[in-house]
C-alpha positions in Angstrom: -26.3 -26.3 -11.1 -26.6 -24.8 -7.6 -29.4 -22.3 -7.7 -29.1 -19.0 -5.0 -32.0 -19.9 -3.2 -31.7 -16.7 -0.6 -33.2 -13.6 -2.1 -31.2 -11.2 -0.4 -27.8 -12.1 -1.3 -29.4 -13.1 -4.8 -30.4 -9.1 -5.1 -27.2 -8.4 -3.7 -25.5 -11.0 -6.6 -27.3 -8.8 -9.4 -26.9 -5.5 -7.7 -23.4 -5.6 -7.6 -23.1 -7.3 -10.4 -24.5 -3.9 -11.8 -22.4 -1.6 -10.8 -20.1 -3.8 -11.5 -20.7 -3.3 -15.1 -20.8 -0.3 -15.1 -17.2 0.3 -13.6 -15.4 -1.7 -15.5 -17.4 -1.9 -18.4 -18.5 1.1 -19.1 -15.8 3.8 -16.6 -18.4 5.0 -14.9 -17.9 6.8 -11.5 -18.7 5.4 -8.3 -21.1 9.1 -7.8 -22.5 8.1 -11.2 -23.2 4.2 -10.1 -24.7 5.7 -7.0 -26.7 8.0 -8.5 -28.3 5.7 -11.2 -28.7 3.0 -8.7 -30.1 5.9 -5.8 -27.6 4.4 -3.6 -24.8 6.2 -1.9 -21.3 6.5 -2.8 -19.9 4.0 -0.2 -22.6 1.2 -1.0 -21.2 1.3 -4.6 -17.9 0.2 -3.1 -19.0 -2.1 -1.1 -20.5 -3.7 -4.4 -17.4 -3.5 -6.0 -15.9 -5.3 -3.5 -18.3 -7.9 -3.4 -18.2 -8.8 -6.9 -14.2 -9.3 -6.5 -14.4 -11.5 -3.3 -17.7 -13.9 -4.9 -15.4 -14.2 -7.9 -18.2 -12.1 -9.6 -15.3 -9.8 -11.4 -12.0 -11.8 -12.5 -9.3 -9.3 -12.5 -6.6 -10.9 -13.7 -3.4 -9.6 -13.9 -0.9 -11.1 -17.4 2.6 -9.9 -15.6 5.3 -9.8 -18.7 7.3 -12.3 -16.2 7.3 -15.9 -16.5 6.0 -18.3 -15.6 6.9 -17.9 -10.7 10.2 -19.5 -10.0 10.8 -22.0 -8.4 11.5 -19.8 -5.6 8.6 -17.9 -6.1 6.3 -20.7 -5.7 8.7 -21.1 -2.4 7.2 -17.8 -0.9 3.8 -18.2 -2.4 3.0 -21.7 -0.2 4.9 -20.8 2.1 3.2 -17.2 3.2 -0.1 -17.4 0.6 0.7 -14.7 -1.1 1.5 -14.1 -4.7 6.0 -13.7 -4.8 8.0 -11.4 -7.4 11.5 -12.7 -7.4 13.9 -9.8 -8.9 17.2 -11.1 -9.9 19.7 -9.2 -8.1 23.6 -10.2 -8.4 24.6 -11.0 -4.8 27.1 -9.2 -5.2 25.2 -5.5 -5.6 25.3 -2.4 -2.9 22.1 -1.8 -1.4 21.4 1.3 -3.3 22.0 -0.3 -6.7 19.5 -4.1 -5.0 16.8 -1.0 -4.5 17.1 0.4 -8.0 16.6 -2.3 -9.2 13.7 -3.8 -7.5 12.4 -0.1 -7.7 13.0 -0.1 -11.3 10.7 -3.5 -12.0 9.0 -3.0 -10.4 8.0 0.9 -11.6 7.9 -1.1 -15.4 4.9 -3.3 -14.6 2.5 -1.5 -12.1 0.4 -0.2 -14.8 -0.8 -3.6 -15.3 -2.7 -3.2 -11.6 -3.8 0.2 -12.1 -6.1 1.2 -14.2 -9.2 3.8 -15.4 -12.2 4.0 -12.1 -9.1 3.3 -9.4 -7.7 4.7 -6.4 -3.8 4.3 -5.4 -2.4 5.2 -1.4 1.3 5.6 -1.6 3.4 5.6 1.4 6.2 7.8 0.8 10.1 7.1 1.6 13.2 6.0 -0.2 11.7 3.8 -2.3 8.7 4.9 -3.6 11.0 7.9 -4.7 13.1 5.4 -6.2 9.9 3.7 -8.1 8.5 7.2 -8.9 11.7 7.8 -11.4 10.9 4.7 -13.4 6.7 4.7 -14.3 6.2 4.0 -17.2 3.6 5.6 -18.5 -0.3 4.7 -18.8 -3.0 7.4 -19.3 -6.3 6.4 -16.9 -8.9 8.8 -16.6 -11.2 9.1 -12.9 -8.3 7.4 -11.6 -6.6 8.8 -8.0 -3.0 8.7 -6.2 -3.4 9.4 -2.5 -0.5 9.7 0.3 -1.4 7.5 3.1 0.9 8.9 5.6 2.2 13.2 6.6 5.3 14.1 6.2 5.1 17.2 8.1 8.4 17.2 11.0 9.9 19.6 13.2 12.8 20.5 10.7 9.8 21.3 7.4 6.6 20.7 6.2 7.1 17.6 3.3 5.1 19.0 1.7 7.7 19.4 -1.5 9.0 16.1 -1.0 5.8 13.5 -0.7 5.1 16.2 -3.9 7.4 15.4 -5.7 7.2 11.5 -5.2 3.3 11.6 -6.1 3.6 13.8 -8.1 5.8 12.1 -10.6 2.8 8.6 -9.9 0.7 10.7 -11.0 1.6 12.1 -14.1 2.1 8.8 -14.6 -1.5 7.8 -14.5 -3.1 11.1 -15.7 -4.5 11.2 -11.8 -5.5 13.5 -9.3 -2.9 13.2 -6.8 -4.6 13.6 -3.5 -1.8 14.7 -0.7 -1.8 14.5 3.1 -1.3 17.8 4.8 -0.4 16.1 7.6 2.7 15.6 10.0 4.4 11.9 10.4 3.9 12.6 13.5 1.8 14.3 15.8 2.9 15.5 19.2 0.0 14.8 20.7 -2.6 11.8 20.5 -6.2 14.3 21.3 -4.2 17.0 18.4 -4.1 13.7 15.6 -8.3 12.8 17.1 -9.6 15.8 16.5 -8.2 16.9 13.3 -9.0 13.5 11.9 -13.2 14.8 12.3 -12.5 17.9 10.3 -14.0 17.6 7.2 -11.2 18.1 4.5 -9.0 16.0 6.5 -11.9 13.0 6.8 -12.5 13.1 3.0 -8.6 11.3 2.6 -9.3 9.3 5.3 -12.2 8.2 3.8 -10.2 7.6 0.8 -7.6 5.3 2.2 -11.0 3.2 3.0 -12.1 2.7 -0.1 -8.5 2.4 -2.4 -7.9 -0.3 -4.8 -4.0 -0.7 -4.7 -1.4 0.2 -1.2 1.9 0.7 -2.5 4.6 0.9 0.5 8.6 0.4 1.8 8.9 -1.1 4.5 10.2 1.2 7.3 13.6 -0.6 9.1 16.3 0.8 11.8 18.9 -1.7 10.5 18.4 -1.0 6.8 21.8 -0.1 4.2 19.5 2.4 2.8 18.6 4.3 5.6 14.6 5.1 5.2 13.8 8.9 5.4 11.7 8.0 8.4 14.4 6.7 10.6 16.9 9.6 9.7 15.2 12.5 8.1 14.3 14.1 12.1 11.6 12.6 12.9 12.5 10.9 15.3 13.8 12.3 18.7 16.6 10.1 20.6 13.2 9.3 23.7 11.5 8.4 20.2 14.6 5.6 19.0 14.3 4.2 23.1 10.9 3.9 23.2 10.4 1.7 19.8 13.2 -0.4 20.6 11.9 -1.0 24.4 8.7 -1.9 22.3 10.9 -4.3 20.4 10.0 -3.1 17.1 11.4 -4.2 13.9 9.6 -2.2 11.4 6.6 -0.1 9.7 4.4 0.6 6.8 3.8 4.4 5.7 4.8 5.1 10.1 2.4 2.9 11.4 5.2 0.5 13.7 5.1 -3.6 14.4 6.8 -5.8 15.9 8.4 -9.2 15.4 5.3 -11.1 15.5 3.1 -8.6 13.5 1.5 -7.0 16.4 1.3 -3.3 16.7 -0.9 -2.5 19.5 0.9 -1.2 22.4 3.4 0.7 21.0 2.8 4.4 21.5 4.0 6.0 18.3 1.2 4.7 17.0 -1.5 7.0 19.1 0.4 9.8 17.1 1.5 8.5 13.4 -0.9 9.6 10.8 -0.4 6.5 9.0 -3.7 4.2 8.4 -4.0 1.9 10.2 -3.9 -1.7 9.9 -6.9 -3.0 9.8 -8.0 -0.8 7.7 -4.4 -1.4 5.2 -5.8 -4.9 5.3 -9.3 -4.2 3.8 -6.9 -3.1 0.8 -8.1 -5.8 -2.4 -4.6 -5.5 -3.2 -1.1 -3.8 -1.1 2.0 -3.9 -2.8 4.9 -4.4 -1.1 8.1 -3.9 -2.4 11.7 -4.6 -0.8 15.7 -4.5 -1.5 18.3 -6.0 1.1 18.9 -8.6 4.0 18.9 -5.8 6.2 15.1 -5.3 5.4 14.1 -9.0 6.1 13.6 -8.7 10.6 10.6 -5.6 8.8 9.7 -7.8 6.3 9.3 -11.1 8.3 6.6 -8.8 10.6 4.6 -7.1 8.0 3.7 -10.9 6.5 3.2 -11.6 9.9 0.3 -8.8 10.7 -0.5 -9.8 7.3 -0.4 -6.8 5.4 1.4 -8.1 1.9 -0.6 -9.6 -1.3 1.9 -8.8 -3.6 5.5 -9.1 -2.9 8.6 -8.0 -5.1 11.8 -8.2 -3.4 15.4 -8.8 -4.4 16.2 -12.9 -5.2 19.1 -13.1 -2.3 16.7 -11.5 0.0 14.2 -13.7 -0.7 15.8 -16.4 -0.8 17.1 -15.6 2.8 13.5 -15.2 3.5 13.3 -18.9 3.3 15.5 -19.8 4.7 15.1 -18.6 7.4 11.1 -19.4 7.8 
């Protein structure tokens, strides 16, 4: 048996174990744990992350699906993620393909989300499809937080986004935190100023410590046109700008190239979606993809290491492996 001789590490493990027991076994909120341990809420969040990262806490998700198929194993081995391949006939339309994958996700999402957890959700066609079928599961002290603004020159976007998030909130008995800002600011300086406002920074802080991020992939090539490309969010000059930057897709209106890079894409400076460094810190990042037209976007997101769990239709999964 190996004995931990580092007193600092030993103390950290002890505190992490205590925090984990209070959080997972006694259902205390982070604020209550912080008060009990005489520390801050952010310190409690770091202790819980430490407990998961070091194996002090082992959260097991038991899928109702069978053991991983050969195709799922290939994806897992190639990209180091957990893959869930949804059987869909090759003859299915893009709309039907999305609906089937969304339904599969909706049926087992509750196995990932529980009490005292925060889930970030990016609005869009994929999330809309999932939200209509979510299997109810009552939780307490749980939060659904919007990942990016939805307003543009034509609408505030609040109705569309709130309808999607509201379905998730109702299904899980979770408190919904909306993000009342536009999808893109006209000026990066406006974004920087608003991000310093306490009412907005509170939501940014929630995104930084979320347990789950659930998102689809925006694509300018998709058969089911991504809302950000078809909903009046972008001017022609901005489309040209994205094309010149070789953009292949976006996650929560943050754009990236085929190699996963997002630096130097001017529109990202005005986007209200979470920076990829924030997204990568989220323990579970569930990406939902349907259709061959999303392949370029999917490869880019994988290259950016934005995904830990992938739900994808069988035909697209085969194409991903064949072109890897």
